[in-house]
PASE-785848 format. One record per residue: residue number from 1; residue in one letter; z, x, y of N, C-alpha, C in turn. Coordinates in steps of 0.2 Angstrom, whole numbers. Atoms other than C-alpha are relative to their C-alpha. Example, Ala and Ser with C-alpha at 12.3 -4.5 7.8 and 13.67 -1.06 7.14 Angstrom:
2
+-----+----+-------+-------+-------+-------+-------+-------+-------+-------+-------+
!   i ! aa !   n_w !   n_u !   n_v !  ca_w !  ca_u !  ca_v !   c_w !   c_u !   c_v !
+-----+----+-------+-------+-------+-------+-------+-------+-------+-------+-------+
!   1 !  A !     0 !     4 !    -6 !    39 !    62 !   -22 !     0 !     4 !     6 !
!   2 !  S !    -1 !    -4 !    -6 !    36 !    68 !    -5 !     3 !    -4 !     5 !
+-----+----+-------+-------+-------+-------+-------+-------+-------+-------+-------+
***
This chain:
113
+-----+----+-------+-------+-------+-------+-------+-------+-------+-------+-------+
!   i ! aa !   n_w !   n_u !   n_v !  ca_w !  ca_u !  ca_v !   c_w !   c_u !   c_v !
+-----+----+-------+-------+-------+-------+-------+-------+-------+-------+-------+
!   1 !  X !     6 !    -1 !    -4 !  -770 !   451 !  -391 !    -6 !    -3 !    -5 !
!   2 !  X !     5 !     2 !     4 !  -780 !   448 !  -406 !    -2 !    -8 !     0 !
!   3 !  X !     1 !     7 !     0 !  -777 !   429 !  -406 !    -3 !    -2 !     6 !
!   4 !  X !     4 !     2 !    -6 !  -782 !   427 !  -388 !    -7 !     2 !     1 !
!   5 !  X !     7 !    -2 !     0 !  -797 !   437 !  -390 !    -5 !    -4 !    -5 !
!   6 !  X !     3 !     4 !     5 !  -802 !   428 !  -405 !    -2 !    -7 !     2 !
!   7 !  X !     1 !     7 !    -3 !  -800 !   411 !  -396 !    -6 !     1 !     5 !
!   8 !  X !     5 !     0 !    -5 !  -811 !   417 !  -382 !    -7 !     1 !    -4 !
!   9 !  X !     7 !    -1 !     4 !  -825 !   423 !  -395 !    -2 !    -7 !    -3 !
!  10 !  X !     2 !     6 !     3 !  -824 !   406 !  -404 !    -3 !    -5 !     6 !
!  11 !  X !     3 !     4 !    -5 !  -827 !   397 !  -387 !    -7 !     3 !     2 !
!  12 !  X !     6 !    -3 !    -2 !  -841 !   409 !  -383 !    -5 !    -2 !    -6 !
!  13 !  X !     5 !     2 !     6 !  -849 !   405 !  -401 !    -3 !    -7 !     2 !
!  14 !  X !     3 !     7 !    -1 !  -850 !   387 !  -396 !    -4 !     0 !     6 !
!  15 !  X !     4 !     0 !    -6 !  -856 !   390 !  -378 !    -7 !     3 !    -2 !
!  16 !  X !     6 !    -3 !     2 !  -870 !   402 !  -385 !    -4 !    -5 !    -4 !
!  17 !  X !     4 !     5 !     4 !  -875 !   388 !  -398 !    -3 !    -5 !     5 !
!  18 !  X !     2 !     5 !    -5 !  -876 !   375 !  -384 !    -6 !     3 !     5 !
!  19 !  X !     5 !    -3 !    -5 !  -885 !   387 !  -372 !    -7 !     1 !    -4 !
!  20 !  X !     6 !    -1 !     4 !  -898 !   391 !  -386 !    -4 !    -7 !     0 !
!  21 !  X !     3 !     7 !     0 !  -901 !   372 !  -388 !    -4 !    -1 !     7 !
!  22 !  X !     3 !     1 !    -7 !  -904 !   371 !  -369 !    -7 !     4 !     1 !
!  23 !  X !     6 !    -4 !    -1 !  -916 !   386 !  -369 !    -6 !    -2 !    -4 !
!  24 !  X !     5 !     2 !     4 !  -926 !   379 !  -383 !    -3 !    -6 !     3 !
!  25 !  X !     2 !     6 !    -3 !  -927 !   363 !  -374 !    -5 !     1 !     7 !
!  26 !  X !     4 !    -2 !    -6 !  -933 !   372 !  -358 !    -7 !     2 !    -2 !
!  27 !  X !     6 !    -2 !     2 !  -947 !   379 !  -368 !    -4 !     6 !     3 !
!  28 !  X !     3 !    -6 !    -3 !  -950 !   395 !  -358 !    -1 !     5 !    -5 !
!  29 !  X !     1 !    -5 !     5 !  -948 !   405 !  -374 !    -1 !    -3 !    -7 !
!  30 !  X !     1 !     3 !     7 !  -953 !   402 !  -392 !     7 !    -1 !    -3 !
!  31 !  X !    -7 !     2 !     3 !  -939 !   393 !  -402 !     2 !     6 !    -5 !
!  32 !  X !    -2 !    -5 !     5 !  -939 !   407 !  -415 !     3 !     6 !     4 !
!  33 !  X !    -3 !    -5 !    -3 !  -935 !   420 !  -402 !     7 !    -2 !     3 !
!  34 !  X !    -7 !     2 !    -3 !  -921 !   410 !  -394 !     5 !     0 !    -5 !
!  35 !  X !    -5 !     0 !     6 !  -913 !   407 !  -411 !     1 !     7 !    -3 !
!  36 !  X !    -1 !    -7 !     2 !  -915 !   425 !  -416 !     5 !     3 !     4 !
!  37 !  X !    -5 !    -3 !    -5 !  -906 !   431 !  -400 !     7 !    -4 !     0 !
!  38 !  X !    -6 !     4 !     0 !  -894 !   416 !  -400 !     4 !     1 !    -6 !
!  39 !  X !    -3 !     0 !     6 !  -890 !   417 !  -418 !     3 !     7 !    -1 !
!  40 !  X !    -3 !    -7 !     0 !  -887 !   436 !  -417 !     6 !     0 !     4 !
!  41 !  X !    -6 !     0 !    -4 !  -875 !   434 !  -403 !     6 !    -5 !    -3 !
!  42 !  X !    -5 !     5 !     3 !  -866 !   419 !  -412 !     3 !     4 !    -6 !
!  43 !  X !    -3 !    -4 !     5 !  -864 !   430 !  -427 !     4 !     6 !     2 !
!  44 !  X !    -4 !    -6 !    -2 !  -858 !   445 !  -417 !     7 !    -3 !     3 !
!  45 !  X !    -7 !     3 !    -2 !  -844 !   433 !  -410 !     4 !    -1 !    -6 !
!  46 !  X !    -5 !     1 !     6 !  -838 !   429 !  -427 !     1 !     6 !    -3 !
!  47 !  X !    -1 !    -7 !     3 !  -840 !   447 !  -433 !     6 !     3 !     4 !
!  48 !  X !    -5 !    -3 !    -4 !  -830 !   453 !  -418 !     7 !    -3 !    -1 !
!  49 !  X !    -6 !     3 !     1 !  -816 !   440 !  -422 !     4 !     4 !    -6 !
!  50 !  X !    -3 !    -4 !     5 !  -813 !   450 !  -438 !     1 !     7 !     1 !
!  51 !  X !     0 !    -7 !    -2 !  -815 !   467 !  -430 !     5 !     2 !     5 !
!  52 !  X !    -4 !    -1 !    -6 !  -803 !   465 !  -416 !     6 !     6 !    -1 !
!  53 !  X !    -5 !    -5 !     0 !  -790 !   477 !  -423 !    -3 !     7 !    -1 !
!  54 !  X !     3 !    -6 !     2 !  -803 !   491 !  -426 !    -2 !     3 !     7 !
!  55 !  X !     2 !    -3 !    -6 !  -808 !   504 !  -413 !    -7 !    -2 !     2 !
!  56 !  X !     6 !     2 !    -3 !  -823 !   500 !  -402 !    -2 !    -8 !     0 !
!  57 !  X !     1 !     7 !     0 !  -821 !   481 !  -405 !     0 !    -3 !     7 !
!  58 !  X !     0 !     3 !    -7 !  -816 !   478 !  -387 !    -6 !     2 !     4 !
!  59 !  X !     6 !    -2 !    -4 !  -830 !   488 !  -380 !    -6 !    -4 !    -2 !
!  60 !  X !     5 !     5 !     3 !  -842 !   478 !  -391 !     0 !    -7 !     3 !
!  61 !  X !    -2 !     6 !    -3 !  -834 !   463 !  -384 !    -3 !     0 !     7 !
!  62 !  X !     3 !    -1 !    -7 !  -838 !   469 !  -366 !    -7 !     0 !     0 !
!  63 !  X !     7 !     0 !     0 !  -856 !   472 !  -371 !    -3 !    -7 !    -1 !
!  64 !  X !     2 !     7 !     2 !  -857 !   454 !  -378 !     1 !    -4 !     7 !
!  65 !  X !    -1 !     3 !    -6 !  -850 !   448 !  -361 !    -6 !     1 !     5 !
!  66 !  X !     6 !    -1 !    -4 !  -864 !   457 !  -352 !    -6 !    -3 !    -2 !
!  67 !  X !     6 !     3 !     3 !  -877 !   450 !  -363 !     1 !    -8 !     2 !
!  68 !  X !    -1 !     8 !    -1 !  -869 !   432 !  -360 !    -2 !    -1 !     7 !
!  69 !  X !     2 !     1 !    -7 !  -871 !   435 !  -341 !    -7 !     1 !     1 !
!  70 !  X !     8 !    -1 !    -1 !  -889 !   442 !  -343 !    -4 !    -6 !    -3 !
!  71 !  X !     3 !     6 !     3 !  -893 !   426 !  -353 !    -2 !    -5 !     6 !
!  72 !  X !     1 !     5 !    -5 !  -893 !   417 !  -336 !    -7 !     1 !     3 !
!  73 !  X !     7 !     0 !    -2 !  -911 !   423 !  -333 !    -4 !    -5 !    -4 !
!  74 !  X !     4 !     5 !     4 !  -916 !   411 !  -347 !     3 !    -7 !     2 !
!  75 !  X !    -3 !     6 !    -2 !  -903 !   397 !  -343 !     5 !     2 !     5 !
!  76 !  X !    -4 !    -2 !    -6 !  -896 !   399 !  -325 !     7 !    -2 !    -1 !
!  77 !  X !    -7 !     2 !     0 !  -880 !   390 !  -329 !     4 !     6 !    -4 !
!  78 !  X !    -3 !    -5 !     3 !  -876 !   405 !  -340 !     3 !     6 !     4 !
!  79 !  X !    -3 !    -5 !    -5 !  -873 !   416 !  -325 !     7 !    -2 !     1 !
!  80 !  X !    -7 !     2 !    -1 !  -858 !   406 !  -321 !     5 !     0 !    -6 !
!  81 !  X !    -4 !     0 !     6 !  -852 !   403 !  -339 !     1 !     7 !    -3 !
!  82 !  X !    -1 !    -7 !     2 !  -855 !   422 !  -343 !     6 !     3 !     4 !
!  83 !  X !    -5 !    -3 !    -5 !  -844 !   427 !  -328 !     7 !    -3 !    -2 !
!  84 !  X !    -6 !     3 !     2 !  -831 !   414 !  -333 !     3 !     3 !    -7 !
!  85 !  X !    -3 !    -3 !     6 !  -830 !   421 !  -351 !     1 !     7 !     1 !
!  86 !  X !    -2 !    -7 !    -1 !  -830 !   439 !  -345 !     7 !     0 !     3 !
!  87 !  X !    -6 !     0 !    -2 !  -815 !   434 !  -335 !     6 !    -2 !    -5 !
!  88 !  X !    -4 !     1 !     6 !  -807 !   426 !  -350 !     1 !     5 !    -5 !
!  89 !  X !     0 !    -6 !     4 !  -811 !   441 !  -360 !     5 !     5 !     3 !
!  90 !  X !    -5 !    -5 !    -3 !  -802 !   452 !  -348 !     7 !    -3 !     0 !
!  91 !  X !    -7 !     3 !     0 !  -787 !   440 !  -347 !     3 !     0 !    -7 !
!  92 !  X !    -2 !     0 !     7 !  -786 !   439 !  -366 !     2 !     7 !    -2 !
!  93 !  X !    -2 !    -7 !     2 !  -785 !   458 !  -367 !     6 !     2 !     4 !
!  94 !  X !    -6 !    -1 !    -5 !  -773 !   460 !  -352 !     6 !    -3 !    -2 !
!  95 !  X !    -6 !     3 !     1 !  -761 !   447 !  -356 !     2 !     0 !    -8 !
!  96 !  X !    -1 !    -2 !     7 !  -763 !   450 !  -375 !     4 !     6 !    -1 !
!  97 !  X !    -4 !    -6 !     0 !  -756 !   467 !  -372 !     7 !    -1 !     2 !
!  98 !  X !    -7 !     1 !    -2 !  -742 !   461 !  -362 !     4 !    -4 !    -5 !
!  99 !  X !    -4 !     3 !     5 !  -737 !   449 !  -375 !     2 !     4 !    -6 !
! 100 !  X !    -1 !    -5 !     6 !  -739 !   462 !  -389 !     6 !     5 !     2 !
! 101 !  X !    -6 !    -5 !    -2 !  -727 !   474 !  -379 !     6 !    -4 !     0 !
! 102 !  X !    -6 !     4 !    -1 !  -715 !   460 !  -376 !     3 !    -1 !    -8 !
! 103 !  X !    -2 !     1 !     7 !  -715 !   456 !  -395 !     3 !     7 !    -3 !
! 104 !  X !    -3 !    -7 !     3 !  -712 !   475 !  -399 !     7 !     1 !     3 !
! 105 !  X !    -7 !    -1 !    -3 !  -697 !   476 !  -387 !     5 !    -5 !    -3 !
! 106 !  X !    -4 !     5 !     3 !  -690 !   460 !  -394 !     2 !     2 !    -7 !
! 107 !  X !    -1 !    -3 !     7 !  -692 !   467 !  -412 !     5 !     6 !     0 !
! 108 !  X !    -4 !    -6 !     0 !  -684 !   483 !  -407 !     7 !    -2 !     2 !
! 109 !  X !    -6 !     3 !    -2 !  -670 !   474 !  -399 !     4 !    -3 !    -5 !
! 110 !  X !    -3 !     4 !     6 !  -667 !   463 !  -414 !     2 !     5 !    -5 !
! 111 !  X !    -1 !    -5 !     5 !  -668 !   478 !  -425 !     6 !     5 !     1 !
! 112 !  X !    -5 !    -4 !    -2 !  -655 !   488 !  -415 !     7 !    -4 !    -1 !
! 113 !  X !    -6 !     4 !     0 !  -643 !   473 !  -415 !     2 !    -1 !    -7 !
+-----+----+-------+-------+-------+-------+-------+-------+-------+-------+-------+
***
């Protein structure tokens, strides 16, 4: 699960960076504000990559997904991209757990043989 979730977070890191560039170009908000919020979100993505095994990391990831969707009020394309990454986040958690359970069963089977 950690590998899939970390991959999603790295993708989000890039998307947030590019969305911040678009938001600065639109000029509706001061560049300092855009980079403070965008930079914090980018740092959170990287921090979460290292925290994925700890309690509360997945919930913090969901909060990041909500923030990504809400950023659509500044860059409208982020409504779509935020929803897309929320779906990827769900899939990373769901299928990551399925893969982890299969690995555990395989290891138990190999240990019994």
